[in-house]
N, CA, C and O atoms as a CHARMM CRD file, in Angstrom:
* protein
*
  280
    1    1 MET  N      0.11300  -2.83300  13.63300 PROA 1      0.00000
    2    1 MET  CA    -0.03600  -2.97400  12.19700 PROA 1      0.00000
    3    1 MET  C     -1.48300  -2.64000  11.82200 PROA 1      0.00000
    4    1 MET  O     -2.42800  -3.12600  12.44400 PROA 1      0.00000
    5    2 LEU  N     -1.63000  -1.83100  10.82700 PROA 2      0.00000
    6    2 LEU  CA    -2.94300  -1.51300  10.27600 PROA 2      0.00000
    7    2 LEU  C     -3.26300  -2.54000   9.19800 PROA 2      0.00000
    8    2 LEU  O     -2.45000  -2.77900   8.30600 PROA 2      0.00000
    9    3 VAL  N     -4.43400  -3.14400   9.27500 PROA 3      0.00000
   10    3 VAL  CA    -4.86400  -4.11700   8.27600 PROA 3      0.00000
   11    3 VAL  C     -6.10600  -3.56100   7.59000 PROA 3      0.00000
   12    3 VAL  O     -7.09000  -3.22200   8.24700 PROA 3      0.00000
   13    4 LEU  N     -6.05000  -3.47000   6.27300 PROA 4      0.00000
   14    4 LEU  CA    -7.16100  -2.93900   5.49200 PROA 4      0.00000
   15    4 LEU  C     -7.65300  -3.98100   4.50900 PROA 4      0.00000
   16    4 LEU  O     -6.89000  -4.84200   4.07200 PROA 4      0.00000
   17    5 THR  N     -8.91100  -3.90400   4.16700 PROA 5      0.00000
   18    5 THR  CA    -9.47900  -4.73600   3.11300 PROA 5      0.00000
   19    5 THR  C     -9.71200  -3.85100   1.90100 PROA 5      0.00000
   20    5 THR  O    -10.36400  -2.81200   2.00400 PROA 5      0.00000
   21    6 ARG  N     -9.19300  -4.24700   0.77600 PROA 6      0.00000
   22    6 ARG  CA    -9.36100  -3.51200  -0.47500 PROA 6      0.00000
   23    6 ARG  C     -9.71300  -4.50900  -1.55700 PROA 6      0.00000
   24    6 ARG  O     -9.31000  -5.67100  -1.49800 PROA 6      0.00000
   25    7 ARG  N    -10.45400  -4.06100  -2.53400 PROA 7      0.00000
   26    7 ARG  CA   -10.79000  -4.88900  -3.68900 PROA 7      0.00000
   27    7 ARG  C     -9.96700  -4.41200  -4.88600 PROA 7      0.00000
   28    7 ARG  O     -9.30800  -3.37400  -4.83200 PROA 7      0.00000
   29    8 GLN  N    -10.01800  -5.18700  -5.95900 PROA 8      0.00000
   30    8 GLN  CA    -9.28800  -4.81000  -7.16400 PROA 8      0.00000
   31    8 GLN  C     -9.66800  -3.39900  -7.58700 PROA 8      0.00000
   32    8 GLN  O    -10.83600  -3.01400  -7.53500 PROA 8      0.00000
   33    9 ASP  N     -8.67400  -2.64200  -8.00500 PROA 9      0.00000
   34    9 ASP  CA    -8.78400  -1.25100  -8.45900 PROA 9      0.00000
   35    9 ASP  C     -9.00700  -0.24700  -7.32800 PROA 9      0.00000
   36    9 ASP  O     -9.12900   0.94800  -7.59900 PROA 9      0.00000
   37   10 GLU  N     -9.06400  -0.69000  -6.07100 PROA 10     0.00000
   38   10 GLU  CA    -9.16300   0.24000  -4.95700 PROA 10     0.00000
   39   10 GLU  C     -7.76100   0.62600  -4.49800 PROA 10     0.00000
   40   10 GLU  O     -6.79500  -0.09800  -4.74200 PROA 10     0.00000
   41   11 GLU  N     -7.66200   1.77800  -3.82900 PROA 11     0.00000
   42   11 GLU  CA    -6.35800   2.33000  -3.47700 PROA 11     0.00000
   43   11 GLU  C     -6.27100   2.65700  -1.99400 PROA 11     0.00000
   44   11 GLU  O     -7.27400   2.78300  -1.29100 PROA 11     0.00000
   45   12 VAL  N     -5.02500   2.78900  -1.55300 PROA 12     0.00000
   46   12 VAL  CA    -4.69600   3.25600  -0.21000 PROA 12     0.00000
   47   12 VAL  C     -3.70100   4.39200  -0.39500 PROA 12     0.00000
   48   12 VAL  O     -2.79300   4.29800  -1.22200 PROA 12     0.00000
   49   13 VAL  N     -3.86800   5.45800   0.36700 PROA 13     0.00000
   50   13 VAL  CA    -2.95500   6.60500   0.28700 PROA 13     0.00000
   51   13 VAL  C     -2.10000   6.62100   1.55300 PROA 13     0.00000
   52   13 VAL  O     -2.62500   6.54800   2.66400 PROA 13     0.00000
   53   14 ILE  N     -0.78500   6.71600   1.37900 PROA 14     0.00000
   54   14 ILE  CA     0.16100   6.79300   2.49300 PROA 14     0.00000
   55   14 ILE  C      0.76400   8.19300   2.47800 PROA 14     0.00000
   56   14 ILE  O      1.37100   8.60700   1.49000 PROA 14     0.00000
   57   15 GLY  N      0.59400   8.91400   3.57400 PROA 15     0.00000
   58   15 GLY  CA     1.07300  10.29400   3.60800 PROA 15     0.00000
   59   15 GLY  C      0.35800  11.11000   2.54500 PROA 15     0.00000
   60   15 GLY  O     -0.81600  10.88100   2.25300 PROA 15     0.00000
   61   16 ASP  N      1.07300  12.05600   1.97500 PROA 16     0.00000
   62   16 ASP  CA     0.48500  12.90900   0.94100 PROA 16     0.00000
   63   16 ASP  C      0.89100  12.51600  -0.46800 PROA 16     0.00000
   64   16 ASP  O      0.33600  13.04600  -1.43100 PROA 16     0.00000
   65   17 HSD  N      1.85700  11.58900  -0.62100 PROA 17     0.00000
   66   17 HSD  CA     2.45500  11.39800  -1.94100 PROA 17     0.00000
   67   17 HSD  C      2.56200   9.94900  -2.40800 PROA 17     0.00000
   68   17 HSD  O      3.09400   9.70500  -3.49100 PROA 17     0.00000
   69   18 ILE  N      2.08400   8.98800  -1.64100 PROA 18     0.00000
   70   18 ILE  CA     2.23100   7.58400  -2.03800 PROA 18     0.00000
   71   18 ILE  C      0.84900   6.95000  -2.15700 PROA 18     0.00000
   72   18 ILE  O      0.03900   7.01100  -1.23100 PROA 18     0.00000
   73   19 ILE  N      0.59500   6.34200  -3.31500 PROA 19     0.00000
   74   19 ILE  CA    -0.66700   5.65300  -3.56100 PROA 19     0.00000
   75   19 ILE  C     -0.35500   4.19600  -3.88000 PROA 19     0.00000
   76   19 ILE  O      0.49100   3.90100  -4.72400 PROA 19     0.00000
   77   20 VAL  N     -1.04200   3.29700  -3.20000 PROA 20     0.00000
   78   20 VAL  CA    -0.90800   1.86200  -3.44700 PROA 20     0.00000
   79   20 VAL  C     -2.24700   1.38700  -4.00000 PROA 20     0.00000
   80   20 VAL  O     -3.29000   1.58400  -3.37800 PROA 20     0.00000
   81   21 LYS  N     -2.20700   0.76100  -5.17200 PROA 21     0.00000
   82   21 LYS  CA    -3.43100   0.30900  -5.83200 PROA 21     0.00000
   83   21 LYS  C     -3.41300  -1.20600  -5.98000 PROA 21     0.00000
   84   21 LYS  O     -2.39500  -1.78800  -6.35300 PROA 21     0.00000
   85   22 VAL  N     -4.54100  -1.84000  -5.68800 PROA 22     0.00000
   86   22 VAL  CA    -4.68700  -3.27800  -5.93100 PROA 22     0.00000
   87   22 VAL  C     -4.97200  -3.42000  -7.42300 PROA 22     0.00000
   88   22 VAL  O     -6.05600  -3.07500  -7.89400 PROA 22     0.00000
   89   23 VAL  N     -3.99400  -3.92700  -8.15400 PROA 23     0.00000
   90   23 VAL  CA    -4.09900  -4.04000  -9.60600 PROA 23     0.00000
   91   23 VAL  C     -4.82800  -5.31100 -10.00500 PROA 23     0.00000
   92   23 VAL  O     -5.65100  -5.30300 -10.92100 PROA 23     0.00000
   93   24 GLU  N     -4.52100  -6.41700  -9.30700 PROA 24     0.00000
   94   24 GLU  CA    -5.12000  -7.69600  -9.68500 PROA 24     0.00000
   95   24 GLU  C     -5.09900  -8.63100  -8.48800 PROA 24     0.00000
   96   24 GLU  O     -4.15800  -8.63000  -7.69400 PROA 24     0.00000
   97   25 VAL  N     -6.14600  -9.42200  -8.37300 PROA 25     0.00000
   98   25 VAL  CA    -6.19900 -10.48000  -7.37200 PROA 25     0.00000
   99   25 VAL  C     -6.48400 -11.77400  -8.12400 PROA 25     0.00000
  100   25 VAL  O     -7.50200 -11.90400  -8.80200 PROA 25     0.00000
  101   26 LYS  N     -5.55600 -12.73900  -7.99000 PROA 26     0.00000
  102   26 LYS  CA    -5.70700 -14.01600  -8.68900 PROA 26     0.00000
  103   26 LYS  C     -5.31400 -15.12300  -7.72600 PROA 26     0.00000
  104   26 LYS  O     -4.13400 -15.28100  -7.41300 PROA 26     0.00000
  105   27 GLY  N     -6.28600 -15.89000  -7.25200 PROA 27     0.00000
  106   27 GLY  CA    -5.99500 -16.94000  -6.27600 PROA 27     0.00000
  107   27 GLY  C     -5.44500 -16.32300  -5.00300 PROA 27     0.00000
  108   27 GLY  O     -6.06500 -15.43600  -4.41500 PROA 27     0.00000
  109   28 ASN  N     -4.27500 -16.79700  -4.57800 PROA 28     0.00000
  110   28 ASN  CA    -3.65800 -16.25300  -3.36200 PROA 28     0.00000
  111   28 ASN  C     -2.56100 -15.23500  -3.68800 PROA 28     0.00000
  112   28 ASN  O     -1.69700 -14.96000  -2.85600 PROA 28     0.00000
  113   29 THR  N     -2.60200 -14.67800  -4.90200 PROA 29     0.00000
  114   29 THR  CA    -1.61700 -13.68500  -5.32600 PROA 29     0.00000
  115   29 THR  C     -2.30600 -12.33600  -5.54300 PROA 29     0.00000
  116   29 THR  O     -3.36800 -12.25700  -6.16000 PROA 29     0.00000
  117   30 VAL  N     -1.68000 -11.28500  -5.02700 PROA 30     0.00000
  118   30 VAL  CA    -2.18800  -9.92500  -5.19900 PROA 30     0.00000
  119   30 VAL  C     -1.11100  -9.10700  -5.90100 PROA 30     0.00000
  120   30 VAL  O      0.04400  -9.10700  -5.47500 PROA 30     0.00000
  121   31 ARG  N     -1.47700  -8.41600  -6.96600 PROA 31     0.00000
  122   31 ARG  CA    -0.53900  -7.51000  -7.65300 PROA 31     0.00000
  123   31 ARG  C     -0.85800  -6.10500  -7.19300 PROA 31     0.00000
  124   31 ARG  O     -2.00700  -5.66700  -7.24400 PROA 31     0.00000
  125   32 LEU  N      0.17000  -5.40000  -6.74300 PROA 32     0.00000
  126   32 LEU  CA     0.01900  -4.03300  -6.26200 PROA 32     0.00000
  127   32 LEU  C      0.75400  -3.08100  -7.17600 PROA 32     0.00000
  128   32 LEU  O      1.82300  -3.40600  -7.69400 PROA 32     0.00000
  129   33 GLY  N      0.18600  -1.91100  -7.37600 PROA 33     0.00000
  130   33 GLY  CA     0.85500  -0.84400  -8.11200 PROA 33     0.00000
  131   33 GLY  C      1.14700   0.29900  -7.15600 PROA 33     0.00000
  132   33 GLY  O      0.33900   0.59600  -6.27600 PROA 33     0.00000
  133   34 PHE  N      2.29700   0.94100  -7.32300 PROA 34     0.00000
  134   34 PHE  CA     2.72600   2.01200  -6.42800 PROA 34     0.00000
  135   34 PHE  C      2.97700   3.28000  -7.22800 PROA 34     0.00000
  136   34 PHE  O      3.64200   3.25200  -8.26300 PROA 34     0.00000
  137   35 GLU  N      2.44100   4.38500  -6.74200 PROA 35     0.00000
  138   35 GLU  CA     2.76800   5.70600  -7.26900 PROA 35     0.00000
  139   35 GLU  C      3.44000   6.45800  -6.13200 PROA 35     0.00000
  140   35 GLU  O      2.85000   6.65600  -5.06900 PROA 35     0.00000
  141   36 ALA  N      4.68400   6.87700  -6.36600 PROA 36     0.00000
  142   36 ALA  CA     5.44800   7.56500  -5.32500 PROA 36     0.00000
  143   36 ALA  C      6.44400   8.50700  -5.98700 PROA 36     0.00000
  144   36 ALA  O      6.81800   8.30800  -7.14300 PROA 36     0.00000
  145   37 PRO  N      6.87300   9.53200  -5.25700 PROA 37     0.00000
  146   37 PRO  CA     7.90100  10.42400  -5.79900 PROA 37     0.00000
  147   37 PRO  C      9.17100   9.63500  -6.14800 PROA 37     0.00000
  148   37 PRO  O      9.43300   8.57700  -5.57500 PROA 37     0.00000
  149   38 ALA  N      9.93800  10.15800  -7.07900 PROA 38     0.00000
  150   38 ALA  CA    11.15400   9.47200  -7.54100 PROA 38     0.00000
  151   38 ALA  C     12.17100   9.25800  -6.42200 PROA 38     0.00000
  152   38 ALA  O     12.98200   8.33500  -6.49800 PROA 38     0.00000
  153   39 ASP  N     12.14000  10.09600  -5.38500 PROA 39     0.00000
  154   39 ASP  CA    13.12800   9.94500  -4.31100 PROA 39     0.00000
  155   39 ASP  C     12.71500   8.91700  -3.25900 PROA 39     0.00000
  156   39 ASP  O     13.43200   8.71300  -2.28000 PROA 39     0.00000
  157   40 VAL  N     11.57200   8.27200  -3.45100 PROA 40     0.00000
  158   40 VAL  CA    11.11600   7.22400  -2.52900 PROA 40     0.00000
  159   40 VAL  C     11.45500   5.87300  -3.15400 PROA 40     0.00000
  160   40 VAL  O     10.98800   5.55200  -4.24600 PROA 40     0.00000
  161   41 THR  N     12.27200   5.08200  -2.45300 PROA 41     0.00000
  162   41 THR  CA    12.60900   3.76100  -2.96400 PROA 41     0.00000
  163   41 THR  C     11.57800   2.75300  -2.47200 PROA 41     0.00000
  164   41 THR  O     11.09900   2.82400  -1.34100 PROA 41     0.00000
  165   42 ILE  N     11.25200   1.81400  -3.35300 PROA 42     0.00000
  166   42 ILE  CA    10.28400   0.76600  -3.03000 PROA 42     0.00000
  167   42 ILE  C     10.92400  -0.56300  -3.40200 PROA 42     0.00000
  168   42 ILE  O     11.32000  -0.77300  -4.54800 PROA 42     0.00000
  169   43 HSD  N     11.02100  -1.45500  -2.42900 PROA 43     0.00000
  170   43 HSD  CA    11.61500  -2.77600  -2.65700 PROA 43     0.00000
  171   43 HSD  C     10.73800  -3.85100  -2.03500 PROA 43     0.00000
  172   43 HSD  O     10.04100  -3.60600  -1.05100 PROA 43     0.00000
  173   44 ARG  N     10.77800  -5.05000  -2.62100 PROA 44     0.00000
  174   44 ARG  CA    10.21700  -6.20600  -1.92000 PROA 44     0.00000
  175   44 ARG  C     11.06500  -6.41600  -0.67500 PROA 44     0.00000
  176   44 ARG  O     12.25000  -6.08200  -0.66900 PROA 44     0.00000
  177   45 LYS  N     10.47100  -6.96400   0.37600 PROA 45     0.00000
  178   45 LYS  CA    11.18600  -7.08500   1.65000 PROA 45     0.00000
  179   45 LYS  C     12.47700  -7.87900   1.50800 PROA 45     0.00000
  180   45 LYS  O     13.50000  -7.48800   2.07100 PROA 45     0.00000
  181   46 GLU  N     12.45400  -8.97700   0.77400 PROA 46     0.00000
  182   46 GLU  CA    13.66400  -9.80000   0.65400 PROA 46     0.00000
  183   46 GLU  C     14.78100  -9.04400  -0.06000 PROA 46     0.00000
  184   46 GLU  O     15.95500  -9.23900   0.25600 PROA 46     0.00000
  185   47 VAL  N     14.43800  -8.19100  -1.01000 PROA 47     0.00000
  186   47 VAL  CA    15.44400  -7.38500  -1.68800 PROA 47     0.00000
  187   47 VAL  C     15.99100  -6.32000  -0.73800 PROA 47     0.00000
  188   47 VAL  O     17.19900  -6.08800  -0.68500 PROA 47     0.00000
  189   48 TYR  N     15.10000  -5.68100   0.00600 PROA 48     0.00000
  190   48 TYR  CA    15.51500  -4.67200   0.98400 PROA 48     0.00000
  191   48 TYR  C     16.48100  -5.27300   2.01200 PROA 48     0.00000
  192   48 TYR  O     17.49300  -4.65800   2.34800 PROA 48     0.00000
  193   49 GLU  N     16.17100  -6.46000   2.50300 PROA 49     0.00000
  194   49 GLU  CA    17.03800  -7.11300   3.49300 PROA 49     0.00000
  195   49 GLU  C     18.40300  -7.44500   2.90300 PROA 49     0.00000
  196   49 GLU  O     19.41100  -7.32700   3.59900 PROA 49     0.00000
  197   50 GLU  N     18.46100  -7.85100   1.65200 PROA 50     0.00000
  198   50 GLU  CA    19.73800  -8.15500   0.99900 PROA 50     0.00000
  199   50 GLU  C     20.56500  -6.88500   0.82400 PROA 50     0.00000
  200   50 GLU  O     21.77800  -6.90200   1.03600 PROA 50     0.00000
  201   51 ILE  N     19.92500  -5.79400   0.44300 PROA 51     0.00000
  202   51 ILE  CA    20.63100  -4.51300   0.31200 PROA 51     0.00000
  203   51 ILE  C     21.18400  -4.09000   1.65900 PROA 51     0.00000
  204   51 ILE  O     22.33600  -3.66500   1.74800 PROA 51     0.00000
  205   52 ALA  N     20.37900  -4.20100   2.71500 PROA 52     0.00000
  206   52 ALA  CA    20.82500  -3.82500   4.06100 PROA 52     0.00000
  207   52 ALA  C     21.99600  -4.70000   4.50400 PROA 52     0.00000
  208   52 ALA  O     22.93800  -4.20100   5.11900 PROA 52     0.00000
  209   53 ARG  N     21.94700  -6.00900   4.19600 PROA 53     0.00000
  210   53 ARG  CA    23.04100  -6.91800   4.56000 PROA 53     0.00000
  211   53 ARG  C     24.32100  -6.52500   3.83100 PROA 53     0.00000
  212   53 ARG  O     25.39300  -6.48100   4.43500 PROA 53     0.00000
  213   54 ALA  N     24.21400  -6.24200   2.54400 PROA 54     0.00000
  214   54 ALA  CA    25.38400  -5.85200   1.76500 PROA 54     0.00000
  215   54 ALA  C     25.95900  -4.52800   2.27600 PROA 54     0.00000
  216   54 ALA  O     27.17800  -4.36100   2.32000 PROA 54     0.00000
  217   55 ASN  N     25.10300  -3.59900   2.65800 PROA 55     0.00000
  218   55 ASN  CA    25.58100  -2.32500   3.20300 PROA 55     0.00000
  219   55 ASN  C     26.30200  -2.52200   4.52900 PROA 55     0.00000
  220   55 ASN  O     27.32300  -1.88500   4.78500 PROA 55     0.00000
  221   56 ARG  N     25.77200  -3.40400   5.37400 PROA 56     0.00000
  222   56 ARG  CA    26.45000  -3.68100   6.65700 PROA 56     0.00000
  223   56 ARG  C     27.81500  -4.30500   6.41800 PROA 56     0.00000
  224   56 ARG  O     28.78600  -3.95600   7.08900 PROA 56     0.00000
  225   57 MET  N     27.89400  -5.22300   5.47000 PROA 57     0.00000
  226   57 MET  CA    29.17700  -5.85700   5.16400 PROA 57     0.00000
  227   57 MET  C     30.17300  -4.83200   4.62700 PROA 57     0.00000
  228   57 MET  O     31.34300  -4.84000   5.00900 PROA 57     0.00000
  229   58 ALA  N     29.71200  -3.95600   3.74900 PROA 58     0.00000
  230   58 ALA  CA    30.60300  -2.94500   3.17300 PROA 58     0.00000
  231   58 ALA  C     31.09400  -1.98600   4.25000 PROA 58     0.00000
  232   58 ALA  O     32.23800  -1.53400   4.20800 PROA 58     0.00000
  233   59 ALA  N     30.23900  -1.67600   5.20800 PROA 59     0.00000
  234   59 ALA  CA    30.61500  -0.74600   6.26900 PROA 59     0.00000
  235   59 ALA  C     31.57100  -1.37200   7.26800 PROA 59     0.00000
  236   59 ALA  O     32.23900  -0.65900   8.01600 PROA 59     0.00000
  237   60 SER  N     31.64500  -2.69500   7.29100 PROA 60     0.00000
  238   60 SER  CA    32.49400  -3.36300   8.27300 PROA 60     0.00000
  239   60 SER  C     33.88700  -3.68700   7.73800 PROA 60     0.00000
  240   60 SER  O     34.67100  -4.34000   8.42700 PROA 60     0.00000
  241   61 VAL  N     34.20600  -3.24700   6.53600 PROA 61     0.00000
  242   61 VAL  CA    35.52400  -3.49600   5.95500 PROA 61     0.00000
  243   61 VAL  C     36.55700  -2.66300   6.71000 PROA 61     0.00000
  244   61 VAL  O     36.36700  -1.46800   6.93500 PROA 61     0.00000
  245   62 SER  N     37.64600  -3.31300   7.09200 PROA 62     0.00000
  246   62 SER  CA    38.69300  -2.61300   7.84800 PROA 62     0.00000
  247   62 SER  C     39.66000  -1.91100   6.88800 PROA 62     0.00000
  248   62 SER  O     39.73700  -2.26600   5.71100 PROA 62     0.00000
  249   63 PRO  N     40.38200  -0.93200   7.38500 PROA 63     0.00000
  250   63 PRO  CA    41.39500  -0.25900   6.54900 PROA 63     0.00000
  251   63 PRO  C     42.43200  -1.24500   6.01000 PROA 63     0.00000
  252   63 PRO  O     42.93900  -1.07100   4.90200 PROA 63     0.00000
  253   64 GLU  N     42.74400  -2.27800   6.79300 PROA 64     0.00000
  254   64 GLU  CA    43.70100  -3.28800   6.32800 PROA 64     0.00000
  255   64 GLU  C     43.16900  -4.02800   5.11500 PROA 64     0.00000
  256   64 GLU  O     43.91800  -4.32500   4.18400 PROA 64     0.00000
  257   65 ASP  N     41.86000  -4.33100   5.12500 PROA 65     0.00000
  258   65 ASP  CA    41.24900  -5.00100   3.98800 PROA 65     0.00000
  259   65 ASP  C     41.32100  -4.13700   2.74200 PROA 65     0.00000
  260   65 ASP  O     41.59400  -4.63700   1.65100 PROA 65     0.00000
  261   66 ILE  N     41.07900  -2.85500   2.89700 PROA 66     0.00000
  262   66 ILE  CA    41.16100  -1.93300   1.77100 PROA 66     0.00000
  263   66 ILE  C     42.57500  -1.85800   1.23100 PROA 66     0.00000
  264   66 ILE  O     42.78500  -1.82700   0.01900 PROA 66     0.00000
  265   67 GLU  N     43.53900  -1.83000   2.12900 PROA 67     0.00000
  266   67 GLU  CA    44.95900  -1.77200   1.73000 PROA 67     0.00000
  267   67 GLU  C     45.33700  -3.01200   0.92900 PROA 67     0.00000
  268   67 GLU  O     46.11700  -2.91600  -0.01800 PROA 67     0.00000
  269   68 LYS  N     44.80800  -4.15700   1.28500 PROA 68     0.00000
  270   68 LYS  CA    45.10200  -5.39800   0.56000 PROA 68     0.00000
  271   68 LYS  C     44.62600  -5.34700  -0.89800 PROA 68     0.00000
  272   68 LYS  O     45.17400  -6.02900  -1.76400 PROA 68     0.00000
  273   69 LEU  N     43.61800  -4.54400  -1.14900 PROA 69     0.00000
  274   69 LEU  CA    43.08300  -4.43900  -2.52400 PROA 69     0.00000
  275   69 LEU  C     43.98400  -3.63700  -3.44700 PROA 69     0.00000
  276   69 LEU  O     43.83100  -3.70100  -4.66600 PROA 69     0.00000
  277   70 ARG  N     44.91500  -2.88800  -2.88800 PROA 70     0.00000
  278   70 ARG  CA    45.79000  -2.04000  -3.71000 PROA 70     0.00000
  279   70 ARG  C     46.85400  -2.81200  -4.35100 PROA 70     0.00000
  280   70 ARG  O     47.67500  -2.24800  -5.07500 PROA 70     0.00000
């Protein structure tokens, strides 16, 4: 893991097309701003994990389960 120190209004560049900016630091909370191409999805980790869980569940549906829905 790369660990960087940045101050408010400073940025980090990921690859050629993603910029992460420290928008605000207040107490133990940091607000980040992201600039990325429209085809790059950005999620909080807990949201990403929920999407992945839902996708795994959807992929595990059997043909019999689908037939029951008809």
